[in-house]
C-alpha positions as CSV (number, residue, x, y, z in Angstrom):
1,M,15.3,43.3,-159.9
2,Q,15.9,39.4,-158.9
3,D,16.5,39.4,-154.6
4,T,19.2,37.8,-154.8
5,I,21.6,36.0,-157.3
6,L,24.3,33.3,-155.8
7,S,27.7,33.9,-157.6
8,T,31.2,31.8,-157.5
9,F,33.6,32.9,-155.4
10,G,37.0,33.0,-153.7
11,P,39.9,30.2,-154.0
12,T,37.4,27.3,-153.0
13,F,34.8,28.6,-155.5
14,R,31.8,28.4,-153.1
15,E,28.7,30.2,-153.9
16,V,27.4,33.0,-152.2
17,A,24.1,35.2,-152.1
18,V,25.3,39.0,-153.3
19,G,21.9,40.5,-152.6
20,K,19.6,42.2,-154.7
21,I,20.7,43.2,-158.4
22,A,19.5,45.8,-160.8
23,T,20.0,44.7,-164.6
24,L,20.7,48.3,-166.0
25,A,21.1,50.1,-169.3
26,A,19.0,46.8,-171.4
27,D,17.6,49.8,-173.9
28,T,20.5,52.0,-174.3
29,P,24.1,50.9,-173.5
30,L,26.4,52.8,-171.2
31,K,29.4,54.1,-173.4
32,L,32.6,53.9,-171.1
33,D,35.9,55.9,-171.5
34,C,38.0,53.3,-173.0
35,G,35.4,53.2,-176.2
36,A,33.6,50.0,-175.2
37,E,29.7,50.1,-174.3
38,I,27.9,47.4,-172.2
39,S,24.4,47.0,-172.0
40,A,22.2,45.0,-169.9
41,F,24.6,44.5,-167.1
42,P,23.5,43.6,-163.4
43,L,25.0,46.2,-160.5
44,A,24.4,44.5,-157.6
45,Y,23.6,47.1,-154.1
46,Q,21.4,47.2,-150.7
47,T,20.0,49.6,-149.2
48,Y,18.9,50.2,-145.6
49,G,15.9,52.6,-143.7
50,A,13.0,54.3,-146.5
51,L,12.4,56.7,-149.0
52,N,10.8,59.7,-148.3
53,T,7.3,60.8,-150.3
54,A,9.4,63.6,-151.8
55,R,11.8,61.2,-153.0
56,T,14.1,63.5,-151.0
57,N,16.1,61.5,-148.6
58,A,18.5,58.8,-150.0
59,V,21.8,58.8,-149.7
60,L,24.6,56.9,-151.4
61,V,27.2,55.4,-149.6
62,C,30.6,54.7,-151.7
63,H,33.0,52.1,-150.8
64,G,36.7,51.8,-151.0
65,L,39.4,49.9,-153.0
66,T,38.0,46.4,-151.1
67,G,34.9,47.2,-150.3
68,D,31.0,46.4,-151.5
69,Q,27.9,46.8,-151.2
70,Y,27.2,45.7,-147.1
71,A,28.0,48.6,-145.9
72,A,26.2,47.7,-142.8
73,G,24.3,44.4,-141.3
74,D,26.0,40.9,-141.7
75,H,28.5,40.0,-144.2
76,P,27.3,37.2,-145.9
77,V,31.2,36.0,-146.7
78,T,32.7,37.2,-143.7
79,G,30.0,37.0,-141.2
80,K,31.4,40.2,-139.8
81,P,29.0,43.4,-139.6
82,G,29.4,45.6,-143.1
83,W,32.1,47.8,-143.4
84,W,30.5,50.8,-142.2
85,E,28.6,49.5,-139.8
86,S,29.8,52.1,-137.3
87,L,28.0,54.6,-140.0
88,V,25.2,53.8,-141.2
89,G,22.5,52.8,-138.9
90,P,19.1,54.2,-136.5
91,G,20.9,56.9,-134.3
92,K,23.7,56.8,-136.5
93,P,26.2,59.5,-138.3
94,V,23.9,58.0,-141.4
95,D,20.7,57.8,-139.6
96,T,18.7,55.2,-141.4
97,N,15.3,56.7,-139.4
98,R,16.3,59.7,-141.8
99,F,17.7,58.7,-144.5
100,F,17.8,56.1,-147.5
101,V,20.7,54.6,-147.7
102,I,22.1,53.0,-151.0
103,A,25.4,51.2,-151.1
104,T,26.2,49.2,-154.7
105,N,29.2,47.0,-155.6
106,V,31.2,48.9,-158.1
107,I,31.2,47.8,-161.9
108,G,34.2,46.0,-161.8
109,G,33.6,44.8,-158.9
110,C,33.0,40.9,-157.8
111,M,29.8,40.7,-155.1
112,G,27.2,40.3,-158.0
113,S,27.9,43.8,-160.3
114,F,29.4,43.4,-163.8
115,G,33.2,42.4,-163.7
116,P,35.7,40.6,-164.9
117,K,34.0,36.8,-163.4
118,S,30.8,38.0,-165.2
119,Q,29.9,35.3,-168.2
120,N,30.9,36.3,-171.2
121,P,28.3,36.1,-173.9
122,E,30.5,35.3,-176.4
123,T,32.7,32.2,-175.0
124,G,29.7,31.7,-172.2
125,K,33.1,31.7,-170.2
126,P,34.4,34.3,-167.4
127,Y,35.2,37.8,-169.0
128,D,38.8,37.7,-167.0
129,L,41.3,39.9,-168.8
130,D,38.8,40.8,-172.0
131,F,36.3,42.7,-169.3
132,P,36.8,46.2,-170.7
133,V,38.8,48.5,-167.8
134,V,36.5,50.8,-166.4
135,T,36.9,54.3,-164.7
136,I,36.0,56.6,-161.7
137,Q,33.8,57.9,-163.6
138,D,32.5,55.4,-165.5
139,M,30.9,53.4,-161.8
140,A,29.6,56.6,-161.0
141,R,27.6,56.3,-164.3
142,A,26.6,52.7,-163.6
143,Q,25.2,53.8,-160.3
144,A,23.4,56.7,-161.8
145,L,21.4,54.5,-164.0
146,L,20.5,52.7,-160.8
147,L,19.0,56.3,-159.3
148,D,16.9,56.3,-162.8
149,Y,16.3,52.4,-162.3
150,L,14.8,53.3,-158.7
151,G,13.1,56.4,-159.7
152,I,15.3,59.2,-157.4
153,D,16.4,61.9,-159.5
154,Q,18.9,63.6,-157.1
155,L,21.0,62.2,-153.6
156,F,20.5,64.0,-150.7
157,C,24.0,63.6,-150.4
158,V,26.7,61.3,-151.5
159,L,29.9,60.1,-148.9
160,G,32.6,57.7,-149.2
161,G,36.0,57.2,-148.2
162,S,39.5,56.2,-150.3
163,M,37.7,55.3,-153.9
164,G,34.6,55.8,-152.5
165,G,36.2,59.4,-151.9
166,M,37.2,59.9,-156.0
167,L,33.3,58.6,-156.3
168,A,31.9,61.8,-154.0
169,L,33.9,64.1,-156.4
170,A,33.0,62.7,-159.5
171,W,29.2,62.4,-158.8
172,P,28.6,66.1,-158.0
173,A,31.7,66.6,-161.5
174,L,29.2,64.7,-164.0
175,F,26.1,65.0,-162.7
176,P,25.7,68.4,-160.4
177,D,22.1,69.0,-160.4
178,R,22.0,65.6,-159.0
179,V,23.6,65.8,-155.9
180,Y,22.4,68.2,-153.2
181,S,25.6,68.1,-150.3
182,A,28.9,65.5,-150.7
183,I,31.6,64.5,-148.4
184,P,34.7,63.1,-150.1
185,I,36.7,61.6,-147.5
186,A,40.4,60.9,-146.6
187,T,40.8,61.5,-151.0
188,S,42.5,63.4,-153.5
189,A,41.6,64.9,-157.3
190,K,43.8,62.9,-158.7
191,H,45.7,59.5,-157.9
192,S,49.5,59.8,-156.7
193,A,52.4,58.4,-158.2
194,Q,53.3,56.7,-155.1
195,N,49.9,55.6,-154.5
196,I,50.3,53.9,-158.3
197,A,53.2,52.2,-157.5
198,F,51.6,50.8,-154.4
199,H,48.9,49.4,-156.8
200,E,51.3,47.8,-159.3
201,I,53.5,46.4,-156.6
202,G,50.6,44.6,-156.0
203,R,49.0,43.4,-159.5
204,Q,53.0,42.0,-160.1
205,S,52.8,39.8,-157.1
206,I,49.3,38.4,-159.0
207,M,51.0,38.2,-162.0
208,I,54.0,36.1,-160.8
209,D,51.4,33.7,-158.6
210,P,52.1,30.5,-161.0
211,D,47.9,30.0,-160.5
212,W,46.9,33.6,-162.0
213,C,47.3,31.2,-165.2
214,G,47.3,34.6,-167.4
215,G,44.3,35.9,-166.0
216,R,42.3,32.4,-166.9
217,Y,42.5,30.9,-163.7
218,Y,38.7,29.9,-163.4
219,D,39.3,27.8,-166.8
220,E,42.1,26.2,-164.7
221,K,40.3,25.9,-161.6
222,K,43.0,27.5,-159.6
223,F,43.4,31.1,-157.6
224,P,46.5,33.0,-157.2
225,V,45.8,33.0,-153.5
226,K,49.8,33.8,-152.7
227,G,50.3,36.5,-154.9
228,L,46.6,38.4,-154.1
229,S,47.2,37.3,-150.3
230,V,50.8,39.6,-150.7
231,A,48.8,42.4,-152.6
232,R,46.5,42.4,-149.7
233,M,49.3,42.4,-147.5
234,A,51.8,45.4,-148.4
235,A,48.4,47.4,-149.2
236,H,46.9,47.1,-145.7
237,V,50.5,48.8,-144.9
238,T,50.0,51.4,-146.4
239,Y,45.9,52.3,-144.3
240,L,47.6,52.2,-141.5
241,S,50.6,54.7,-139.7
242,E,53.7,54.2,-138.2
243,H,52.3,55.3,-134.7
244,A,49.0,52.4,-135.5
245,L,51.2,50.1,-136.1
246,H,53.8,50.6,-132.8
247,R,51.0,51.0,-130.7
248,K,49.1,48.1,-131.8
249,F,51.9,45.2,-132.3
250,G,55.8,47.2,-131.5
251,R,57.8,44.3,-131.2
252,A,55.8,41.9,-129.9
253,L,56.3,38.2,-130.8
254,Q,53.8,35.8,-131.6
255,D,53.0,33.2,-129.9
256,R,56.6,32.8,-128.3
257,E,58.9,33.9,-125.4
258,H,62.1,34.0,-128.0
259,I,62.8,35.1,-132.0
260,S,63.2,31.7,-133.7
261,F,65.9,32.5,-135.4
262,G,63.8,31.6,-138.7
263,F,61.9,33.0,-140.7
264,E,58.2,31.7,-139.6
265,A,56.1,34.6,-138.2
266,D,57.8,35.5,-134.9
267,F,55.9,38.7,-134.8
268,Q,53.2,40.0,-133.5
269,V,52.9,42.2,-136.8
270,E,54.1,39.7,-139.0
271,S,51.2,37.4,-138.1
272,Y,48.6,40.2,-138.1
273,L,49.7,40.8,-142.1
274,R,49.1,37.2,-143.2
275,H,45.7,36.7,-141.6
276,Q,44.9,39.9,-143.3
277,G,46.2,38.3,-146.5
278,A,45.0,34.9,-145.7
279,S,41.3,36.3,-145.0
280,F,40.8,38.5,-147.9
281,V,41.2,35.7,-150.8
282,E,38.1,34.4,-149.0
283,R,36.2,36.9,-150.0
284,F,38.2,39.1,-153.5
285,D,38.2,38.2,-156.8
286,A,41.8,38.6,-157.9
287,N,41.3,39.8,-161.8
288,S,38.9,42.8,-159.7
289,Y,41.8,43.8,-157.5
290,F,43.8,44.6,-161.7
291,Y,40.1,46.6,-162.6
292,I,39.8,48.6,-159.5
293,T,43.1,49.6,-158.7
294,R,43.1,50.7,-162.4
295,A,40.6,52.6,-162.0
296,M,42.1,54.4,-159.3
297,D,45.3,55.3,-161.1
298,Y,43.1,56.5,-164.1
299,F,41.5,59.2,-162.0
300,D,42.6,62.7,-162.2
301,L,39.7,65.6,-162.0
302,T,42.9,68.3,-162.5
303,E,42.7,67.5,-166.6
304,N,41.1,69.2,-168.8
305,G,41.2,72.6,-167.5
306,G,42.2,72.0,-164.1
307,L,40.3,71.0,-161.0
308,A,38.0,73.9,-160.4
309,S,36.7,73.9,-163.9
310,H,34.8,70.7,-163.2
311,F,32.8,72.4,-160.1
312,I,32.0,75.7,-161.7
313,R,28.7,77.1,-161.3
314,T,27.7,74.0,-158.7
315,K,25.3,74.3,-156.1
316,T,26.5,70.9,-154.2
317,R,27.2,71.4,-151.0
318,F,30.2,70.1,-149.7
319,L,32.6,68.7,-146.5
320,V,35.9,67.7,-147.2
321,I,37.6,65.5,-144.0
322,S,40.9,64.6,-144.2
323,F,42.9,62.2,-141.2
324,S,46.1,63.8,-140.2
325,S,48.0,60.8,-140.2
326,D,47.3,59.3,-143.4
327,W,50.1,59.5,-146.0
328,L,48.1,57.6,-148.8
329,F,46.3,60.2,-149.0
330,P,47.4,62.9,-146.5
331,T,45.7,66.1,-145.8
332,S,47.5,68.4,-148.4
333,E,45.8,66.3,-151.0
334,S,42.0,67.7,-149.2
335,R,43.2,71.3,-148.6
336,S,43.7,71.1,-153.0
337,I,40.7,69.9,-153.2
338,V,38.8,72.8,-150.8
339,R,41.4,75.7,-152.5
340,A,39.6,74.4,-155.9
341,L,35.7,74.9,-154.7
342,N,36.8,77.6,-153.0
343,A,38.3,79.2,-156.2
344,V,34.5,78.5,-158.0
345,A,33.0,80.3,-154.5
346,A,31.6,76.7,-153.6
347,N,30.0,76.2,-150.2
348,V,32.2,73.8,-149.3
349,S,33.5,73.0,-145.3
350,F,36.8,71.1,-143.9
351,A,37.9,69.3,-141.5
352,E,41.2,67.5,-140.7
353,I,40.6,65.1,-137.7
354,V,43.5,64.6,-136.0
355,T,43.9,61.2,-134.7
356,D,46.9,58.5,-135.0
357,K,44.9,55.6,-137.2
358,G,46.1,56.5,-140.4
359,H,44.0,56.3,-143.5
360,D,41.6,53.7,-142.3
361,A,40.6,55.6,-139.6
362,F,37.1,56.6,-141.7
363,L,36.5,52.9,-141.2
364,L,36.9,53.0,-136.9
365,D,35.4,54.1,-134.0
366,E,36.8,58.3,-134.6
367,P,34.4,60.4,-132.6
368,E,35.0,63.7,-133.9
369,F,34.8,62.1,-137.4
370,F,31.6,60.8,-136.6
371,A,30.3,64.3,-135.0
372,A,31.4,66.1,-138.3
373,I,29.9,63.9,-140.3
374,R,26.4,63.8,-138.1
375,G,26.7,67.6,-137.4
376,F,26.3,68.3,-141.8
377,L,23.7,65.4,-142.8
378,Q,21.5,66.9,-139.9
379,G,22.4,71.1,-140.9
380,R,21.5,70.5,-144.6
381,A,18.6,67.5,-143.6
382,E,17.2,70.7,-141.7
383,K,17.6,73.3,-144.1
384,R,16.0,70.6,-147.1
385,G,13.2,69.8,-144.5
386,I,14.0,66.3,-143.9
387,A,12.5,65.1,-141.0
């Protein structure tokens, strides 16, 4: 393990620290679903809290599409709090006084884990689009290797929202004996046609940016800033609800009293989206956007016997959570998961949180959501004797 590594990052090609790095599959390669094998690959991760003597209090938090290993604490690129700072920490719902929390940057990512900007040993250059296509299940298998590396046989809990929720489902499906409890949040067992369509819009916006250079932009010392920014803007709209946008912005003008009769950002919502796009390109790699969105597109636990067949005789305890205004991963998708788990007599609870904040509610201050997480984890910890 290296304590830190430096990684070239963003359109200005800055170098940033990415935290702890584990080198995995050094002896036995990891076979990916696409058929490729990877070995001696890096996985970046952060930990919070302490592992107890019995090694029974490990909690894996899984990030969404644009997240990384910095679930809590200050992010080294943005300088802002981690993406789940509201949930993870001392005395918080995922209490680091009680639990040993692990957060990884998934393979295919761009914050130190093995991804398209990693160096290809055959060429001495970044893999770019020569990087193998990965799946959600591949990401979970890489995380399982990290647990082996850390000497942890079983997770007390795996939880995450959106893509992280897919990982929270994939884990007990792939490793039923290694997951005591799971909390899939604002997610589904398969990616919908609508969501695949939104991802394709994002990828196409990157591809038509001349600075994408067919994915070889690092060789050209360029970066598809405009294309990636537009991809982020389009995606960000799907994370919100109409009510949230209206409540926050309405038709309010940005730094002016009258419309300009032009195409600058007249409205606050336009300025907000442009800011989201501009800040995103400072911390995310365009090719990683391709690979991670594709992994989500390919996710389908309803294949090969149906969703219920993946959880037959499961001993994992589940809490499935949805949000009433989430139209990207609507409550109906969560209910389908619950029905499948009920069909195999799994131990499952379900909570729909009433909110107008849309899909991003799992990242925001939502007291009822916090209470559901806290209550479930506390009850499970008491059952397991975790002080």
